[in-house]
RODO-2510 file (C-alpha; in nm, 4 decimals, decimal comma):
residues 372
     n   res          X          Y          Z
     1     m    -2,0396     2,8318     2,4805
     2     k    -2,3043     2,6412     2,2857
     3     p    -2,1879     2,2869     2,2053
     4     n    -2,1522     2,1790     1,8440
     5     n    -2,3418     1,8621     1,9304
     6     p    -2,6415     1,8766     2,1667
     7     f    -2,5868     1,5196     2,2867
     8     v    -2,3063     1,5828     2,5323
     9     t    -2,0922     1,2855     2,6363
    10     r    -1,8434     1,4630     2,8621
    11     g    -1,8716     1,7561     3,0947
    12     y    -2,1800     1,9620     3,1720
    13     r    -2,2965     2,2260     2,9243
    14     g    -2,5988     2,3608     3,1060
    15     p    -2,9578     2,2567     3,1761
    16     e    -3,0640     2,2888     2,8115
    17     y    -2,8409     1,9920     2,7259
    18     f    -2,9172     1,7913     3,0370
    19     c    -3,1998     1,5413     3,0182
    20     d    -3,4629     1,5362     3,2933
    21     r    -3,3463     1,4447     3,6484
    22     v    -3,5821     1,7194     3,7661
    23     a    -3,6996     1,5261     4,0711
    24     e    -3,3506     1,4090     4,1646
    25     t    -3,2057     1,7581     4,1269
    26     g    -3,4824     1,9028     4,3415
    27     k    -3,4335     1,6471     4,6183
    28     i    -3,0590     1,7023     4,6360
    29     v    -3,0877     2,0818     4,6267
    30     s    -3,3513     2,0666     4,9016
    31     a    -3,1298     1,8463     5,1172
    32     l    -2,8245     2,0668     5,0762
    33     t    -3,0043     2,3965     5,1328
    34     n    -3,1566     2,2462     5,4464
    35     e    -2,8109     2,1451     5,5701
    36     r    -2,8298     1,7721     5,5029
    37     n    -2,5492     1,5908     5,3255
    38     v    -2,6287     1,3488     5,0419
    39     t    -2,5031     1,0059     4,9349
    40     l    -2,5624     0,9446     4,5630
    41     m    -2,5210     0,5895     4,4340
    42     a    -2,5357     0,4518     4,0795
    43     p    -2,3171     0,2452     3,8454
    44     r    -2,0753     0,4432     3,6325
    45     r    -2,2183     0,5994     3,3164
    46     y    -2,5634     0,6527     3,4658
    47     g    -2,4992     1,0276     3,4734
    48     k    -2,3992     1,0908     3,8373
    49     t    -2,1414     1,3534     3,7449
    50     g    -2,3820     1,5383     3,5177
    51     l    -2,6441     1,5332     3,7918
    52     v    -2,3962     1,6737     4,0450
    53     h    -2,3152     1,9643     3,8136
    54     n    -2,6836     2,0193     3,7401
    55     v    -2,7356     2,0430     4,1169
    56     f    -2,4505     2,2944     4,1355
    57     n    -2,6200     2,4962     3,8608
    58     s    -2,9508     2,4854     4,0519
    59     l    -2,8201     2,5974     4,3913
    60     p    -2,8753     2,9582     4,5042
    61     s    -2,6244     3,1918     4,3420
    62     d    -2,4431     3,2678     4,6672
    63     y    -2,3259     2,9051     4,7039
    64     a    -1,9707     2,8119     4,6078
    65     t    -1,9161     2,4631     4,4667
    66     v    -1,6212     2,2231     4,4542
    67     y    -1,6047     1,8912     4,2656
    68     i    -1,3365     1,6217     4,2845
    69     d    -1,3295     1,2721     4,1366
    70     i    -1,1008     1,0561     4,3524
    71     y    -1,1222     0,7369     4,1443
    72     a    -0,7550     0,7672     4,0425
    73     t    -0,6241     0,8373     4,3951
    74     s    -0,4433     0,5592     4,5797
    75     n    -0,3729     0,7047     4,9235
    76     l    -0,4577     0,9883     5,1616
    77     q    -0,1757     1,2025     5,0244
    78     d    -0,3261     1,1837     4,6724
    79     f    -0,6689     1,2706     4,8130
    80     t    -0,5362     1,5661     5,0110
    81     q    -0,3430     1,7064     4,7166
    82     m    -0,6464     1,6800     4,4876
    83     f    -0,8688     1,8347     4,7533
    84     a    -0,6224     2,1177     4,8117
    85     n    -0,5925     2,1986     4,4427
    86     a    -0,9710     2,2044     4,4045
    87     v    -1,0480     2,4113     4,7136
    88     l    -0,7636     2,6467     4,7965
    89     g    -0,7965     2,9819     4,6307
    90     a    -1,1256     2,8889     4,4639
    91     l    -1,3297     3,0575     4,7371
    92     d    -1,1424     3,3891     4,7244
    93     s    -1,2129     3,6325     4,4432
    94     v    -0,8796     3,8150     4,4553
    95     a    -0,5433     3,6429     4,4146
    96     d    -0,3667     3,8199     4,7007
    97     k    -0,6545     3,7341     4,9353
    98     a    -0,6204     3,3699     4,8312
    99     l    -0,2482     3,3756     4,8997
   100     a    -0,3100     3,5300     5,2405
   101     a    -0,5635     3,2568     5,3211
   102     v    -0,3224     2,9867     5,2133
   103     g    -0,0467     3,1363     5,4233
   104     k    -0,2732     3,1538     5,7275
   105     f    -0,3925     2,7925     5,7219
   106     f    -0,1120     2,6033     5,5491
   107     k     0,2382     2,6276     5,6809
   108     a     0,3656     2,3094     5,5170
   109     i     0,2682     2,3744     5,1541
   110     r     0,3485     2,6516     4,9129
   111     p     0,1447     2,7248     4,6021
   112     t     0,2688     2,7520     4,2469
   113     v     0,1026     3,0584     4,0952
   114     t     0,0312     3,0528     3,7206
   115     p    -0,1352     3,3256     3,5066
   116     d    -0,4629     3,1928     3,3639
   117     g    -0,4611     3,4081     3,0499
   118     n    -0,7640     3,6084     3,1613
   119     g    -0,5887     3,8493     3,3921
   120     g    -0,6111     3,6188     3,6917
   121     v    -0,4022     3,3392     3,8332
   122     t    -0,4442     2,9745     3,9209
   123     f    -0,2888     2,7929     4,2145
   124     s    -0,1471     2,4429     4,2369
   125     f    -0,0165     2,2729     4,5476
   126     s     0,2157     1,9881     4,6329
   127     v     0,1565     1,8010     4,9569
   128     d     0,4374     1,6111     5,1280
   129     k     0,3519     1,2769     5,2841
   130     s     0,4762     1,3957     5,6231
   131     s     0,2355     1,6891     5,6214
   132     t    -0,0688     1,5133     5,4745
   133     e    -0,2913     1,5055     5,7814
   134     a    -0,1966     1,8575     5,8884
   135     t    -0,2735     1,9838     5,5386
   136     l    -0,6081     1,8027     5,5334
   137     n    -0,6992     1,9633     5,8651
   138     g    -0,5936     2,2957     5,7165
   139     i    -0,8310     2,2484     5,4230
   140     f    -1,1231     2,1917     5,6583
   141     d    -1,0218     2,4922     5,8687
   142     y    -1,0009     2,7010     5,5501
   143     l    -1,3508     2,5897     5,4445
   144     a    -1,4897     2,6638     5,7912
   145     s    -1,3403     3,0126     5,7821
   146     k    -1,5375     3,1174     5,4739
   147     n    -1,8364     3,3398     5,5360
   148     r    -2,0408     3,1705     5,2652
   149     r    -2,2176     2,8451     5,1861
   150     v    -2,0095     2,5808     5,0110
   151     v    -2,1020     2,2440     4,8593
   152     v    -1,8266     1,9866     4,8053
   153     a    -1,8940     1,6826     4,5848
   154     i    -1,6577     1,3865     4,6176
   155     d    -1,7102     1,1392     4,3333
   156     e    -1,6191     0,7683     4,3635
   157     f    -1,6065     0,8194     4,7383
   158     q    -1,5727     0,4455     4,8078
   159     q    -1,2138     0,4757     4,6808
   160     i    -1,1035     0,5888     5,0290
   161     l    -1,1455     0,2278     5,1431
   162     e    -0,8565     0,1316     4,9133
   163     y    -0,6140     0,3673     5,0873
   164     p    -0,3382     0,2031     5,2935
   165     e    -0,3957     0,4525     5,5752
   166     k    -0,6315     0,2980     5,8269
   167     g    -0,9021     0,5146     5,9732
   168     t    -0,9500     0,7455     5,6733
   169     e    -1,3293     0,7170     5,7051
   170     a    -1,3192     0,8188     6,0708
   171     l    -1,0716     1,1004     6,0028
   172     l    -1,2918     1,2575     5,7344
   173     r    -1,6112     1,2089     5,9324
   174     s    -1,4587     1,3697     6,2420
   175     r    -1,3949     1,6925     6,0494
   176     i    -1,6918     1,6972     5,8130
   177     q    -1,9527     1,6723     6,0886
   178     f    -1,8482     2,0079     6,2356
   179     l    -1,8513     2,2114     5,9137
   180     q    -2,1623     2,4237     5,9546
   181     n    -2,1277     2,6157     5,6288
   182     v    -2,0272     2,3241     5,4023
   183     g    -2,2523     2,0576     5,2558
   184     f    -2,1257     1,7373     5,0964
   185     i    -2,2350     1,5072     4,8168
   186     f    -2,0718     1,1653     4,8453
   187     a    -2,1141     0,9931     4,5088
   188     g    -2,0141     0,6342     4,4353
   189     s    -2,0523     0,3628     4,1749
   190     r    -2,0208     0,0551     4,3969
   191     h    -2,3648     0,0345     4,5475
   192     h    -2,3007    -0,2372     4,8043
   193     i    -1,9836    -0,0690     4,9353
   194     m    -2,1404     0,2767     4,9524
   195     g    -2,4471     0,1303     5,1191
   196     e    -2,2326    -0,0361     5,3831
   197     m    -2,0403     0,2865     5,4469
   198     f    -2,3502     0,4943     5,5133
   199     t    -2,6026     0,2478     5,6584
   200     s    -2,3985     0,0207     5,8842
   201     p    -2,3985     0,1166     6,2549
   202     r    -2,0361     0,0053     6,2659
   203     r    -1,9171     0,2728     6,0207
   204     p    -1,8249     0,6382     6,0922
   205     f    -2,0658     0,7852     5,8337
   206     y    -2,3658     0,5881     5,9657
   207     q    -2,6926     0,7794     5,9135
   208     s    -2,5056     1,1016     5,8396
   209     t    -2,6620     1,1679     5,4977
   210     d    -2,9731     1,1420     5,2849
   211     i    -2,9285     0,8417     5,0543
   212     m    -3,0328     0,8376     4,6896
   213     s    -2,9941     0,5555     4,4377
   214     l    -2,9959     0,6837     4,0814
   215     d    -3,2020     0,4936     3,8228
   216     v    -3,1988     0,5407     3,4464
   217     i    -3,3867     0,8283     3,2873
   218     s    -3,7383     0,7248     3,1849
   219     y    -3,7988     0,6351     2,8211
   220     d    -4,0652     0,9039     2,7745
   221     s    -3,8456     1,1821     2,9112
   222     y    -3,5409     1,0741     2,7131
   223     c    -3,7353     1,0298     2,3893
   224     k    -3,8902     1,3770     2,4209
   225     f    -3,5475     1,5274     2,4974
   226     a    -3,3819     1,3680     2,1924
   227     e    -3,6732     1,4336     1,9586
   228     g    -3,6661     1,8040     2,0412
   229     f    -3,3151     1,8538     1,9041
   230     f    -3,3727     1,6491     1,5880
   231     k    -3,7035     1,8180     1,5066
   232     e    -3,5634     2,1648     1,5748
   233     a    -3,2850     2,0955     1,3234
   234     g    -3,5309     1,9624     1,0653
   235     r    -3,4011     1,6059     1,0906
   236     d    -3,6149     1,2950     1,0949
   237     f    -3,6669     1,1268     1,4280
   238     s    -3,8299     0,7885     1,4769
   239     a    -3,9626     0,7066     1,8234
   240     d    -3,9429     0,3381     1,7241
   241     a    -3,5718     0,3729     1,6429
   242     f    -3,5123     0,5516     1,9724
   243     a    -3,6972     0,2721     2,1549
   244     v    -3,4571     0,0211     1,9972
   245     l    -3,1605     0,2292     2,1145
   246     y    -3,3017     0,2793     2,4641
   247     r    -3,3762    -0,0921     2,5134
   248     r    -3,0413    -0,1992     2,3697
   249     f    -2,8588    -0,0161     2,6480
   250     d    -3,1264    -0,0420     2,9181
   251     g    -3,1558     0,3366     2,9125
   252     v    -2,8059     0,3885     3,0575
   253     t    -2,7237     0,7516     2,9872
   254     w    -2,3693     0,7446     2,8495
   255     y    -2,4413     0,4788     2,5878
   256     v    -2,7638     0,6383     2,4682
   257     q    -2,5906     0,9775     2,4517
   258     s    -2,2928     0,8319     2,2652
   259     v    -2,5082     0,6826     1,9909
   260     l    -2,7155     0,9994     1,9574
   261     n    -2,3925     1,2007     1,9472
   262     r    -2,2583     0,9890     1,6587
   263     v    -2,5794     0,9996     1,4594
   264     w    -2,6016     1,3763     1,5034
   265     g    -2,2318     1,4292     1,4284
   266     d    -2,2626     1,2379     1,1029
   267     g    -2,5316     1,4811     0,9964
   268     g    -2,7943     1,2109     0,9910
   269     a    -3,1360     1,1387     1,1296
   270     l    -3,2450     0,8847     1,3861
   271     s    -3,4735     0,7220     1,1350
   272     s    -3,4390     0,3451     1,1676
   273     e    -3,2986     0,0522     1,3639
   274     e    -3,0275     0,0231     1,0972
   275     v    -2,9026     0,3719     1,1830
   276     v    -2,8781     0,2725     1,5493
   277     s    -2,6937    -0,0513     1,4670
   278     a    -2,4464     0,1294     1,2423
   279     a    -2,3629     0,3823     1,5156
   280     v    -2,3255     0,1083     1,7778
   281     g    -2,1047    -0,0906     1,5402
   282     g    -1,8792     0,2098     1,4936
   283     l    -1,8385     0,2571     1,8678
   284     v    -1,7523    -0,1105     1,9160
   285     e    -1,5101    -0,1135     1,6243
   286     e    -1,3155     0,1802     1,7696
   287     r    -1,2643    -0,0169     2,0890
   288     a    -1,2133    -0,3600     1,9356
   289     l    -0,8369    -0,3772     1,9946
   290     t    -0,8755    -0,2759     2,3602
   291     f    -1,1558    -0,5275     2,4060
   292     h    -0,9463    -0,8001     2,2385
   293     d    -0,6574    -0,7397     2,4779
   294     l    -0,8919    -0,7256     2,7758
   295     l    -1,0457    -1,0602     2,6880
   296     a    -0,7063    -1,2149     2,6163
   297     s    -0,5877    -1,1246     2,9664
   298     q    -0,8526    -1,3461     3,1287
   299     t    -0,8284    -1,7127     3,2234
   300     d    -0,9961    -1,9642     2,9927
   301     v    -1,2883    -1,9982     3,2332
   302     g    -1,3064    -1,6211     3,2689
   303     k    -1,3273    -1,5798     2,8903
   304     t    -1,6004    -1,8405     2,8641
   305     l    -1,7940    -1,6867     3,1503
   306     l    -1,7749    -1,3375     3,0009
   307     k    -1,9003    -1,4607     2,6636
   308     a    -2,1779    -1,6585     2,8306
   309     i    -2,3024    -1,3637     3,0357
   310     a    -2,2892    -1,1377     2,7288
   311     a    -2,4841    -1,3916     2,5226
   312     e    -2,7659    -1,4019     2,7772
   313     g    -2,7646    -1,0324     2,8695
   314     k    -2,8441    -1,0925     3,2345
   315     v    -2,7904    -1,4107     3,4357
   316     a    -2,9874    -1,4623     3,7563
   317     e    -2,7659    -1,7400     3,8895
   318     i    -2,4157    -1,8010     3,7570
   319     t    -2,3868    -2,1518     3,9003
   320     s    -2,7198    -2,2848     3,7738
   321     g    -2,6850    -2,6149     3,5904
   322     a    -2,8852    -2,4973     3,2884
   323     f    -2,6690    -2,1871     3,2370
   324     l    -2,3404    -2,3767     3,2762
   325     s    -2,4561    -2,6532     3,0414
   326     r    -2,5645    -2,4099     2,7701
   327     h    -2,2193    -2,2528     2,7625
   328     g    -1,9938    -2,5528     2,8154
   329     i    -1,8713    -2,4635     3,1640
   330     a    -1,7816    -2,7934     3,3249
   331     a    -1,8465    -2,7277     3,6925
   332     p    -2,0066    -2,4678     3,9235
   333     s    -1,6767    -2,4425     4,1106
   334     s    -1,5053    -2,3107     3,7957
   335     a    -1,7593    -2,0310     3,7627
   336     r    -1,7412    -1,9510     4,1356
   337     t    -1,3617    -1,9238     4,1122
   338     a    -1,3611    -1,6945     3,8075
   339     l    -1,6518    -1,4668     3,9042
   340     p    -1,4968    -1,2670     4,1952
   341     n    -1,2097    -1,1425     3,9796
   342     l    -1,4495    -1,0370     3,7029
   343     i    -1,6554    -0,8406     3,9561
   344     e    -1,3509    -0,6894     4,1277
   345     t    -1,2134    -0,5645     3,7942
   346     d    -1,5522    -0,4174     3,6961
   347     l    -1,5991    -0,6504     3,4013
   348     v    -1,9117    -0,8023     3,5544
   349     y    -2,1733    -0,6179     3,7574
   350     r    -2,4489    -0,7632     3,9714
   351     s    -2,7685    -0,5680     3,9097
   352     a    -3,1085    -0,6299     4,0633
   353     a    -3,1923    -0,8401     3,7569
   354     g    -2,8774    -1,0523     3,7749
   355     y    -2,5169    -1,0612     3,6619
   356     m    -2,4324    -0,8642     3,3495
   357     i    -2,1321    -0,7246     3,1621
   358     y    -2,0554    -0,3828     3,3126
   359     d    -1,9578    -0,2190     2,9833
   360     y    -2,2406    -0,2542     2,7328
   361     l    -2,0053    -0,1987     2,4396
   362     f    -1,7791    -0,4771     2,5655
   363     a    -2,0901    -0,6976     2,5786
   364     e    -2,1654    -0,6030     2,2173
   365     y    -1,8102    -0,6990     2,1229
   366     l    -1,8333    -1,0331     2,3031
   367     r    -2,1586    -1,1156     2,1264
   368     s    -1,9976    -1,0384     1,7901
   369     l    -1,7275    -1,3026     1,8375
   370     p    -1,7615    -1,6456     1,6760
   371     q    -1,9242    -1,8941     1,9102
   372     a    -1,7055    -2,1863     2,0163
***
């Protein structure tokens, strides 16, 4: 179905509404069709999920695809249940065949069968803790039994390191390496953790994949993409205004898309910097209460540090005397104490250019507050 708004901010609506990533899509498709797994790394909101689905759309038609986002899982049981619900039955075209496959490979779980309203059925599964590992092995056996190519994408893959079960990495690697008909995309937003998982000789997934770090879409490609929709609809489009928008959010996909989505949804044109600022202001205002509570939950030093980083955009060295002096932070030790928690809770991100506020809209909110 054609979207009402061409600037999609959730889901994947087809290549027509997906900006660029031609080279990245081609590299991943080439790797997968030549039986190499892929690690895809980028901060959240860079468009990893959209790229994964664009890859799915670009694979040969005889490939089956499975996507799971494990960010919300907290243990191996959660992972296995999500994996089971995504995979089981999805690779069989007829419901009774799917039930037969489930019965063959999974003795410990029973599906709930629900009509889908289109003459078919959907399956859901509950996995008991005591049968988690057996069920996980059953999923891999089920995948291996299929006489077709399958690609499985696991988003926020670094989350498995948070599981209380030790050895989850080794367990998954021990099964994945023998699946001849299944390719994997391991996507993650914590670059340093994902890098360690796949490049350290001490880790089970060492040198088991092609590794790709996702950068922002180029200005020229993004500007041409956006201009096409505005011009086709007979709306004004200013490349200068788009440049302001692109620079304001460093080209990060979700933020650029969100502003374009609002401008388009309001029936307007991207005609000036004022239009961009009004759309950004609306997005920040909608989140102001959440941002207020988030800031209030921090220590006094944490609040000051967040405001200071937002004010400067990017900070090369948090403990530099000049930076601390400009923002009234008494001692380097105070900043060093507060910083790890801000990074761990994804409020602050360390990019190649320095420390910055992870959420650009939160940074906009912090900059709008009265200065102490």
